[in-house]
TORTIDO-760320 format. One record per residue (C-alpha): residue in one letter; x, y, z. Coordinates in pm, whole numbers, padded with zeros to 5 digits, always signed. Layout:
aXYZ;...
END
This chain:
x+00000+00000+00000;x+00287+00241+00075;x+00435+00187-00273;x+00097+00260-00431;x+00059+00577-00222;x+00408+00698-00315;x+00338+00620-00680;x+00017+00823-00675;x+00205+01120-00522;x+00407+01163-00849;x+00266+01441-01069;x+00059+01317-01362;x+00282+01481-01624;x+00565+01255-01505;x+00357+00954-01401;x+00187+00913-01742;x+00514+00890-01946;x+00661+00656-01687;x+00355+00433-01699;x+00359+00433-02080;x+00729+00343-02081;x+00671+00071-01826;x+00379-00060-02030;x+00593-00065-02348;x+00877-00248-02174;x+00631-00493-02009;x+00466-00563-02345;x+00806-00626-02503;x+00908-00855-02216;x+00583-01050-02231;x+00613-01089-02606;x+00970-01209-02566;x+00866-01456-02292;x+00595-01597-02516;x+00834-01624-02811;x+01106-01762-02581;x+00871-02041-02477;x+00764-02097-02837;x+01132-02123-02940;x+01173-02423-02714;x+00861-02591-02860;x+00957-02503-03219;x+01312-02635-03181;x+01184-02955-03017;x+00929-03010-03295;x+01183-02934-03570;x+01457-03157-03426;x+01207-03435-03354;x+01099-03433-03717;x+01462-03430-03842;x+01565-03710-03603;x+01265-03922-03702;x+01351-03878-04074;x+01716-03963-04002;x+01625-04272-03798;x+01387-04385-04072;x+01667-04368-04331;x+01920-04538-04105;x+01663-04803-04007;x+01624-04904-04371;x+02000-04908-04435;x+02079-05098-04116;x+01803-05351-04190;x+01974-05433-04521;x+02326-05455-04367;x+02214-05658-04068;x+02058-05909-04307;x+02395-05944-04491;x+02573-06029-04163;x+02844-05761-04214;x+02925-05617-03869;x+03179-05367-04000;x+02931-05209-04237;x+02677-05187-03959;x+02926-05006-03735;x+03012-04762-04016;x+02645-04683-04065;x+02600-04621-03691;x+02916-04412-03682;x+02789-04198-03966;x+02515-04073-03734;x+02785-03867-03559;x+02769-03625-03854;x+02412-03540-03747;x+02401-03192-03582;x+02378-03226-03201;x+02403-03608-03198;x+02577-03715-02875;x+02531-04093-02873;x+02404-04368-03100;x+02388-04738-02998;x+02273-05050-03181;x+02156-05285-02906;x+02106-05657-02966;x+01800-05841-02829;x+02012-05961-02534;x+02086-05597-02434;x+02453-05592-02559;x+02577-05294-02763;x+02685-05410-03113;x+02766-05064-03263;x+02847-04718-03115;x+03038-04394-03166;x+03288-04520-02904;x+03463-04846-02991;x+03505-04927-02619;x+03127-04941-02577;x+03088-05227-02828;x+03022-05559-02657;x+02918-05404-02324;x+02563-05434-02184;x+02362-05121-02247;x+02237-05126-01887;x+02597-05089-01766;x+02644-04781-01987;x+02326-04628-01843;x+02467-04659-01495;x+02793-04487-01592;x+02657-04201-01806;x+02400-03968-01653;x+02263-03855-01992;x+02159-04215-02066;x+01964-04259-01740;x+01649-04117-01900;x+01645-04377-02178;x+01519-04647-01939;x+01218-04445-01821;x+01133-04307-02166;x+01151-04642-02347;x+01049-04868-02056;x+00793-05046-02273;x+00932-05274-02544;x+00782-05240-02894;x+00747-05537-03130;x+00805-05502-03504;x+00955-05210-03697;x+00881-04884-03511;x+01039-04541-03455;x+00998-04338-03135;x+01130-03987-03056;x+01072-03848-02706;x+01194-03542-02512;x+01154-03585-02133;x+01000-03281-01954;x+01264-03033-01833;x+01546-03198-02031;x+01760-03055-02318;x+01808-03406-02460;x+01603-03572-02737;x+01589-03954-02728;x+01519-04167-03037;x+01458-04540-03076;x+01426-04742-03399;x+01314-05101-03345;x+01378-05393-03582;x+01179-05713-03630;x+01488-05907-03523;x+01458-05748-03177;x+01751-05507-03221;x+01711-05140-03126;x+01893-04829-03254;x+01906-04578-02964;x+02014-04216-03021;x+02063-03909-02797;x+02053-03557-02947;x+02152-03239-02752;x+01914-02948-02825;x+02117-02684-02636;x+02294-02539-02942;x+01985-02482-03164;x+01786-02342-02871;x+02072-02102-02778;x+02096-01978-03137;x+01725-01899-03150;x+01743-01721-02810;x+02023-01492-02935;x+01809-01385-03230;x+01517-01306-02994;x+01733-01091-02764;x+01852-00877-03053;x+01495-00834-03174;x+01372-00733-02827;x+01643-00467-02794;x+01539-00308-03124;x+01168-00311-03034;x+01236-00162-02690;x+01431+00136-02828;x+01157+00209-03080;x+00887+00202-02810;x+01085+00436-02579;x+01119+00694-02857;x+00746+00678-02926;x+00666+00715-02552;x+00883+01027-02528;x+00701+01189-02819;x+00360+01099-02662;x+00465+01252-02327;x+00544+01586-02495;x+00203+01589-02665;x+00021+01510-02336;x+00204+01788-02153;x+00092+02055-02396;x-00259+01922-02461;x-00365+01779-02117;x-00153+01854-01811;x-00148+02237-01829;x-00531+02240-01833;x-00539+01982-01553;x-00320+02206-01336;x-00562+02494-01387;x-00857+02270-01293;x-00676+02159-00976;x-00619+02523-00862;x-00990+02601-00912;x-01097+02291-00712;x-00856+02382-00431;x-01017+02727-00405;x-01364+02566-00393;x-01243+02334-00118;x-01134+02635+00089;x-01493+02765+00073;x-01466+03005-00221;x-01775+02868-00391;x-01783+03165-00636;x-01466+03044-00816;x-01509+02869-01156;x-01264+02641-01343;x-01276+02810-01690;x-01179+02483-01867;x-01345+02454-02207;x-01372+02176-02459;x-01531+01833-02494;x-01264+01612-02343;x-01265+01459-01995;x-01102+01762-01831;x-01368+01990-01977;x-01641+01757-01849;x-01481+01750-01501;x-01454+02129-01502;x-01820+02166-01599;x-01929+01924-01323;x-01710+02109-01071;x-01877+02440-01165;x-02223+02287-01127;x-02117+02133-00791;x-02008+02473-00667;x-02347+02614-00760;x-02528+02331-00577;x-02309+02379-00271;x-02395+02747-00266;x-02764+02661-00271;x-02719+02384-00008;x-02530+02619+00222;x-02813+02863+00203;x-03064+02582+00273;x-02859+02467+00576;x-02863+02818+00713;x-03239+02834+00676;x-03275+02491+00844;x-03051+02603+01128;x-03278+02896+01181;x-03581+02662+01181;x-03416+02426+01433;x-03332+02717+01658;x-03698+02818+01659;x-03841+02457+01689;x-03897+02251+02013;x-03628+02008+01896;x-03308+02051+02099;x-02979+01990+01915;x-02668+01921+02124;x-02313+01834+02024;x-02057+01685+02259;x-01681+01642+02223;x-01553+01290+02287;x-01293+01397+02544;x-01277+01367+02919;x-01598+01500+03070;x-01773+01510+02729;x-01812+01893+02723;x-02095+02038+02515;x-01972+02225+02210;x-02311+02333+02076;x-02668+02350+02204;x-02964+02501+02024;x-03158+02786+02186;x-03468+02563+02207;x-03320+02413+02529;x-03484+02705+02705;x-03816+02510+02693;x-03679+02311+02991;x-03575+02628+03176;x-03203+02630+03090;x-02999+02884+02893;x-02755+02754+02627;x-02460+02927+02793;x-02524+02731+03118;x-02460+02406+02934;x-02179+02541+02712;x-01987+02687+03008;x-02035+02374+03221;x-02249+02545+03485;x-02504+02264+03433;x-02374+01910+03375;x-02585+01710+03130;x-02538+01384+03327;x-02681+01561+03633;x-03003+01626+03442;x-03069+01256+03360;x-03297+01070+03604;x-03087+00883+03867;x-03260+00553+03782;x-03159+00585+03415;x-02823+00765+03403;x-02628+00439+03446;x-02816+00267+03167;x-02783+00565+02932;x-02406+00595+02980;x-02355+00217+02946;x-02543+00220+02617;x-02336+00516+02492;x-02011+00335+02579;x-02135+00026+02397;x-02226+00225+02082;x-01888+00405+02088;x-01700+00072+02115;x-01915-00149+01893;x-02155+00073+01693;x-02386+00143+01527;x-02307+00510+01483;x-02673+00612+01481;x-02900+00508+01769;x-03198+00615+01980;x-03249+00640+02355;x-03542+00734+02574;x-03494+00871+02923;x-03610+01143+03160;x-03447+01486+03208;x-03497+01711+03507;x-03645+02048+03411;x-03534+02363+03585;x-03865+02366+03780;x-03796+02013+03916;x-04042+01824+03698;x-03930+01542+03469;x-03951+01552+03092;x-03935+01240+02872;x-03700+01288+02575;x-03639+01087+02259;x-03262+01122+02198;x-03152+01044+01840;x-02771+01041+01844;x-02509+01017+01569;x-02137+00946+01622;x-01862+01108+01411;x-01540+00908+01363;x-01201+00993+01215;x-01011+00784+00962;x-00887+00547+01235;x-01242+00485+01358;x-01206+00688+01676;x-01514+00887+01779;x-01438+01258+01765;x-01783+01404+01815;x-02133+01318+01935;x-02442+01498+01810;x-02793+01444+01939;x-03142+01559+01845;x-03368+01565+02153;x-03746+01566+02124;x-03974+01618+02424;x-04214+01318+02427;x-04365+01370+02772;x-04719+01398+02635;x-04678+01080+02431;x-04543+00892+02734;x-04836+00994+02951;x-05072+00880+02677;x-04888+00548+02657;x-04914+00497+03033;x-05287+00567+03019;x-05321+00327+02729;x-05127+00058+02917;x-05353+00104+03218;x-05658+00060+02997;x-05499-00243+02829;x-05427-00396+03170;x-05792-00356+03267;x-05898-00522+02943;x-05642-00799+02995;x-05793-00874+03336;x-06126-00923+03164;x-06021-01145+02883;x-05733-01349+03026;x-05968-01553+03250;x-06257-01658+03027;x-06375-01928+03271;x-06480-01662+03526;x-06735-01391+03463;x-06584-01044+03509;x-06738-00699+03499;x-06681-00331+03577;x-06988-00149+03703;x-07080+00191+03839;x-07125+00199+04219;x-07392+00468+04184;x-07600+00389+03875;x-07537+00013+03915;x-07503-00018+03536;x-07267-00263+03381;x-06982-00069+03216;x-06774-00358+03082;x-06843-00732+03081;x-06658-01031+02942;x-06793-01316+02734;x-06812-01557+03026;x-07044-01326+03223;x-07272-01292+02919;x-07280-01671+02902;x-07362-01705+03274;x-07643-01447+03266;x-07775-01549+02923;x-07770-01196+02773;x-07591-01059+02468;x-07330-00800+02559;x-07526-00510+02408;x-07840-00591+02611;x-07648-00655+02931;x-07482-00310+02917;x-07823-00144+02897;x-07958-00280+03230;x-07842-00265+03590;x-07733-00557+03802;x-07991-00452+04062;x-08270-00526+03811;x-08136-00881+03774;x-08107-00957+04147;x-08412-01107+04323;x-08500-01053+04688;x-08367-01108+04949;x-08027-01125+04770;x-08068-00764+04649;x-08109-00621+05000;x-07800-00803+05125;x-07598-00687+04820;x-07700-00321+04867;x-07608-00336+05235;x-07256-00452+05148;x-07228-00185+04877;x-07319+00090+05127;x-07038-00028+05355;x-06795+00001+05061;x-06918+00351+04978;x-06867+00451+05338;x-06503+00341+05308;x-06522+00073+05578;x-06425-00202+05332;x-06264-00232+04991;x-06415-00567+04897;x-06696-00804+04981;x-06802-01153+04883;x-07140-01324+04883;x-07346-01593+04719;x-07634-01447+04525;x-07877-01530+04249;x-07924-01356+03917;x-08234-01374+03700;x-08129-01490+03353;x-08288-01363+03036;x-08493-01684+03006;x-08634-01626+03357;x-08436-01901+03531;x-08220-01833+03836;x-07845-01888+03833;x-07654-01924+04161;x-07323-01737+04164;x-07027-01664+04388;x-06980-01284+04370;x-06652-01114+04466;x-06648-00731+04443;x-06343-00505+04478;x-06334-00127+04495;x-06142+00085+04242;x-06086+00430+04396;x-05943+00762+04282;x-05626+00890+04453;x-05847+01092+04692;x-06030+00774+04799;x-06350+00836+04604;x-06515+00514+04488;x-06475+00509+04109;x-06561+00158+03984;x-06672-00178+04111;x-06460-00459+03977;x-06652-00786+04009;x-06583-01153+03944;x-06885-01380+03913;x-06855-01758+03909;x-07143-01989+03828;x-07187-02227+04124;x-07523-02370+04022;x-07368-02702+03930;x-07162-02704+04250;x-07474-02651+04464;x-07653-02921+04270;x-07357-03152+04327;x-07363-03075+04699;x-07733-03157+04711;x-07668-03477+04516;x-07394-03570+04764;x-07634-03509+05051;x-07893-03731+04883;x-07630-03992+04816;x-07527-03985+05181;x-07885-04046+05283;x-07908-04337+05040;x-07582-04482+05171;x-07709-04456+05530;x-08029-04628+05422;x-07830-04900+05241;x-07610-04943+05548;x-07917-04986+05764;x-08060-05245+05525;x-07731-05436+05509;x-07658-05397+05882;x-07328-05219+05805;x-07212-04962+06060;x-06907-04741+06019;x-06683-04533+06246;x-06384-04293+06241;x-06119-04208+06498;x-05829-03957+06480;x-05545-03994+06727;x-05436-03629+06746;x-05785-03492+06819;x-05921-03799+07005;x-06245-03750+06814;x-06473-04048+06747;x-06761-04067+06500;x-07022-04344+06472;x-07285-04389+06204;x-07647-04441+06307;x-07629-04809+06208;x-07325-04851+06433;x-07539-04760+06734;x-07811-05000+06622;x-07563-05286+06572;x-07408-05249+06918;x-07743-05177+07084;x-07627-04844+07228;x-07849-04537+07264;x-07745-04281+06999;x-07808-04000+07249;x-07515-04129+07460;x-07273-04079+07171;x-06978-04310+07098;x-06795-04476+07392;x-06544-04242+07548;x-06248-04481+07512;x-06152-04833+07407;x-06234-04986+07742;x-06591-04850+07725;x-06622-04993+07372;x-06496-05336+07484;x-06766-05340+07756;x-07012-05367+07466;x-06845-05692+07339;x-06929-06047+07448;x-06695-06149+07735;x-06574-06454+07540;x-06476-06235+07241;x-06333-05941+07438;x-05967-06038+07382;x-06023-06088+07008;x-06194-05750+06977;x-05924-05572+07180;x-05643-05716+06964;x-05838-05618+06656;x-05898-05259+06775;x-05531-05210+06870;x-05420-05246+06505;x-05067-05124+06448;x-05069-04768+06302;x-04966-04753+05939;x-05020-05125+05878;x-05110-05195+05516;x-05446-05335+05412;x-05760-05411+05607;x-05766-05606+05934;x-06067-05823+06006;x-06212-05992+06312;x-06544-06161+06410;x-06707-06120+06751;x-07040-06088+06930;x-07195-05804+07124;x-07261-05825+07499;x-07566-06036+07591;x-07691-05752+07812;x-07738-05534+07505;x-07986-05765+07335;x-08016-06097+07154;x-07695-06261+07033;x-07560-06086+06726;x-07244-06175+06532;x-07039-05900+06366;x-06748-05885+06122;x-06528-05585+06200;x-06284-05429+05954;x-06031-05151+06026;x-05749-04970+05845;x-05523-04682+05946;x-05378-04395+05741;x-05124-04129+05836;x-05261-03776+05852;x-05093-03491+05660;x-04763-03374+05807;x-04754-03690+06019;x-04953-03534+06302;x-05118-03867+06379;x-05331-04143+06230;x-05690-04177+06119;x-05861-04510+06187;x-06166-04603+05981;x-06367-04916+06025;x-06694-05096+05959;x-06908-05334+06164;x-07117-05573+05954;x-07399-05778+06103;x-07326-06138+05997;x-07565-06313+06236;x-07758-06484+05955;x-07433-06578+05785;x-07298-06726+06109;x-07614-06924+06164;x-07596-07057+05809;x-07228-07138+05861;x-07302-07337+06176;x-07582-07522+05998;x-07343-07599+05715;x-07086-07732+05960;x-07350-07965+06108;x-07449-08082+05759;x-07082-08139+05670;x-07037-08349+05983;x-07334-08568+05881;x-07196-08598+05528;x-06854-08693+05656;x-07014-08967+05865;x-07198-09095+05559;x-06880-09087+05352;x-06704-09293+05619;x-06984-09552+05613;x-06984-09566+05231;x-06607-09602+05229;x-06628-09898+05464;x-06896-10058+05246;x-06678-10004+04939;x-06382-10163+05115;x-06595-10471+05192;x-06707-10487+04827;x-06345-10461+04710;x-06243-10743+04942;x-06527-10955+04804;x-06418-10866+04449;x-06064-10968+04532;x-06197-11301+04667;x-06398-11347+04347;x-06091-11271+04138;x-05893-11528+04337;x-06169-11783+04279;x-06170-11711+03906;x-05793-11724+03893;x-05761-12058+04072;x-06097-12242+04063;x-06175-12171+03696;x-05825-12214+03565;x-05779-12555+03736;x-06046-12736+03522;x-05914-12561+03212;x-05564-12685+03283;x-05708-13039+03321;x-05899-13020+02994;x-05594-12878+02820;x-05368-13146+02964;x-05594-13445+02887;x-05671-13317+02535;x-05297-13285+02474;x-05238-13643+02597;x-05525-13764+02382;x-05373-13590+02079;x-05024-13720+02145;x-05102-14080+02267;x-05408-14166+02064;x-05374-13932+01769;x-05291-14219+01535;x-05605-14419+01632;x-05845-14128+01572;x-05963-14029+01233;x-05925-13680+01088;x-06259-13558+01214;x-06169-13668+01569;x-05834-13491+01552;x-06016-13180+01429;x-06247-13193+01731;x-05945-13224+01964;x-05781-12916+01804;x-06101-12715+01846;x-06119-12825+02213;x-05759-12707+02270;x-05822-12374+02092;x-06134-12316+02300;x-05944-12392+02620;x-05665-12146+02521;x-05919-11878+02429;x-06096-11933+02761;x-05762-11896+02943;x-05685-11572+02760;x-06031-11440+02835;x-05995-11516+03207;x-05652-11345+03209;x-05794-11034+03040;x-06082-11024+03286;x-05838-11039+03575;x-05632-10757+03421;x-05945-10547+03380;x-06048-10619+03741;x-05704-10528+03874;x-05704-10203+03672;x-06040-10117+03829;x-05919-10154+04188;x-05541-10109+04186;x-05387-09800+04342;x-05258-09556+04079;x-04913-09430+04175;x-04868-09075+04044;x-04504-09009+03949;x-04289-08829+03693;x-04269-09059+03388;x-04042-08996+03092;x-04242-09103+02785;x-03962-09219+02553;x-03829-09508+02770;x-04186-09642+02817;x-04242-09641+02438;x-03909-09815+02383;x-03997-10095+02632;x-04341-10147+02473;x-04186-10178+02125;x-03925-10415+02265;x-04207-10636+02401;x-04369-10650+02055;x-04041-10693+01868;x-04124-11051+01762;x-04467-10955+01626;x-04318-10654+01444;x-04056-10869+01282;x-04301-11145+01190;x-04544-10900+01025;x-04261-10690+00868;x-04421-10384+01016;x-04251-10041+00972;x-04260-09840+01298;x-04222-09457+01290;x-04167-09253+01606;x-04265-08885+01626;x-04238-08849+02003;x-04146-08507+02144;x-03946-08509+02469;x-04220-08524+02730;x-04255-08599+03103;x-04598-08696+03239;x-04733-08703+03594;x-04920-09041+03602;x-04904-09412+03683;x-04616-09575+03491;x-04775-09924+03475;x-05110-09781+03364;x-04939-09598+03074;x-04752-09918+02976;x-05079-10121+02972;x-05243-09859+02744;x-04953-09848+02498;x-04910-10229+02490;x-05275-10280+02392;x-05281-09999+02132;x-04951-10099+01970;x-05055-10468+01971;x-05384-10385+01800;x-05208-10164+01545;x-04966-10446+01453;x-05248-10703+01440;x-05494-10504+01227;x-05230-10370+00980;x-05075-10711+00913;x-05302-10767+00609;x-05162-10454+00433;x-04876-10523+00186;x-04673-10248+00362;x-04787-10248+00725;x-04699-09925+00906;x-04741-09814+01269;x-04674-09456+01385;x-04637-09353+01750;x-04630-08980+01825;x-04662-08723+02104;x-04700-08345+02110;x-04802-08057+02337;x-05096-07854+02208;x-05245-07555+02398;x-05113-07695+02726;x-05252-08044+02656;x-05030-08355+02632;x-05149-08570+02338;x-05016-08913+02233;x-05134-09114+01932;x-05090-09458+01775;x-05171-09475+01400;x-05183-09776+01164;x-05276-09839+00800;x-05489-10147+00877;x-05852-10236+00809;x-05997-09944+01008;x-06360-09922+01120;x-06678-09721+01074;x-06697-09420+01312;x-07058-09510+01402;x-06908-09790+01615;x-06669-09550+01792;x-06823-09576+02139;x-06889-09950+02106;x-06525-10052+02056;x-06433-09930+02408;x-06691-10160+02571;x-06585-10491+02726;x-06616-10799+02501;x-06707-10574+02204;x-06555-10679+01871;x-06602-10554+01514;x-06405-10835+01347;x-06449-11210+01365;x-06220-11397+01600;x-06131-11632+01310;x-05989-11332+01121;x-05826-11148+01409;x-05752-11312+01744;x-05861-11136+02060;x-06111-11125+02346;x-06260-10778+02306;x-06117-10665+02642;x-05807-10472+02522;x-05969-10139+02431;x-06198-10159+02737;x-05882-10196+02948;x-05732-09892+02769;x-06041-09681+02840;x-06045-09790+03208;x-05675-09712+03254;x-05711-09364+03096;x-06011-09295+03319;x-05814-09395+03630;x-05521-09171+03526;x-05747-08868+03466;x-05711-08868+03087;x-05927-08960+02794;x-05904-09174+02478;x-06075-09143+02139;x-06024-09272+01786;x-06051-09153+01425;x-06090-09403+01141;x-06259-09505+00818;x-06301-09854+00673;x-05990-09961+00482;x-05795-09642+00575;x-05643-09743+00906;x-05715-09603+01252;x-05562-09346+01487;x-05610-09372+01864;x-05548-09050+02064;x-05458-09025+02434;x-05490-08692+02618;x-05329-08643+02959;x-05377-08353+03198;x-05092-08099+03212;
END
């Protein structure tokens, strides 16, 4: 910036030629730099083209010589490249990387890589020609920033002719030509600049100097001076504008003087302060006299401006001024109070502007002060009115009104009051509240109003009724406050009116409900009581007195001992323990006792009590009830007597059942031994007859013997099944945790021979399951179902039996499924009866007891069994056990 400032301080008549000369030299230098850079590109392009043409010629010649296998001729051809201008190196490199021809005889036979390591100018060849090219190609490359030009000519035999050309000499020659040209152009430009400077001095700068003198005179305040520059060039235009500016300034100065005169005569006070210690006033308009001060009092410091600002606001005003001086903005407004000479306070609107120098420091402060006292008083009155309106409309759930204490007219009402009284606002403001108040509420209201007028009270409250527009009465809670003038005169009545009709109706409903509850308590024989420890107060309901048999006129017993005297002597301890419930114990405490025989017939009661802590832990409140349960007790005792009789009958029936079971056991023993003994004899003798005399008996006789033996065996099986069924009926079921899978495995193991004989496929779909039941009962059920499944599916070409178990909605379900003959579902209930068969015994062996035994076992274990089937489609038997 300093160099620019010093440059601008040079007179124009010298600065213009210097700038033109500098521009000419800069243009010449730029042109030379561009051409200098183009020289490098042109030389590179020219030498690249020449080297490519040379390599093309040598490639053809070398191709012919290499084919003739004449190494000496090849070396001469490579050596002839040394005549090429700027050629530094040329190498013919064999496919194995060995140099076969070069300018230097010592290089022949050495690896080209070794030469690259020794000679710095060859280091770039590796990076430039890193990629091998197949076939006959020519490449010429100049690495960036290098003065060397590399060429490579490739042969189909794999050989490469590498060349290095130095571009320094052709580039230097071109640069020398450019320097000579630049020198000539520079001298020509300097001569032309000198001639132009002379022309500018005579045509431009003398007139500019005259214009500058005229502007300097205008700046010193001589607005009557004119420039006198004529013409149509820029200087003439500037001179004309300067003359017009001087004319405008003359007019503006006159306007400012007139405005100053107006300000001096207006109520606006203009003050200017200097931003130095103490902020002295440098100017004050005469209009300051409106506040009782002379301008000279402020200018001479007899009256300090800070002393005129209200004490509550002087700190704020000065803090704001300091902030604006430090941080801006430079134009701001403040409102505060000034003390007038007569001691009153005047509100002023201070519009201040700050003047800063070039460094940003404030040098002066000017303010325009307008007296806004009247506006402020109007604002305060408006705020007071707005506050009154806000009080009306901020609480819409309460009726509010302002009324006259003398005419009793409504002056202002809110929407809620119109809603309570049922009148539109316009109608309500046209009538008095006295007209809407019925007797005797009106007389009481007027009496309270007279006390307020007399000044004995500033508010009153009462419940009163208003007559609504529809003629109905509304009950309200009225609260009236006095609004007085400063001298104490009653000005307005400010009232709040709340509709309490619903509250009164609720209170009446509660009273009715209490009566109903007391009536219900009397009908149910339920008495209630309360007791508070900190006040020692006791309350009894009317039914409580009737339950105990105590005269209600005597009131509740005075203490616990007096209450216990009303309890039956045998139940006194129970009642005392019950009444001394621990304070703060959770839940209800109950006890049953009788009243004292002296108080009337025997009555049983059920007492209940609970305790709760009172607020602030001042004590406890006990609440309790006393329910007459005499009828319930009598019924309970009757039930106990009936239960005793029933228990006696159950004992007798149990004994009879035990006798019957013993007889059944004796019968079973008889069947087991007495019936089986003849069968064993028949079986034995028929076997001897078949074995000893079988040869003497004809075929028909032997057939009869076989039928006798089969009948005996069937009879034995039938007796065994009957005994099993009888034992299942009377055996004790042992409930235990049974794992299902081992039981299934043992059942299948017991039927292994039948499964193998029938070639039956068995599928298990058993979920891990543990059942609470009798293990032997479960085994009997599964043995019979699996045996039936194997038996009835044997006629199928591919007999299959499936055993499964699952848990479904909390139920434990097992099933056994086969693909046998099946049955019609209309016989479903029949198949579970004893001795019931659907198939002939000749087709399928059996006694008809198996499924009856299954049903009995499931019944004894608390489960159930059912089946699903269709003829020819197999059958599925389901077992359901309790969870």
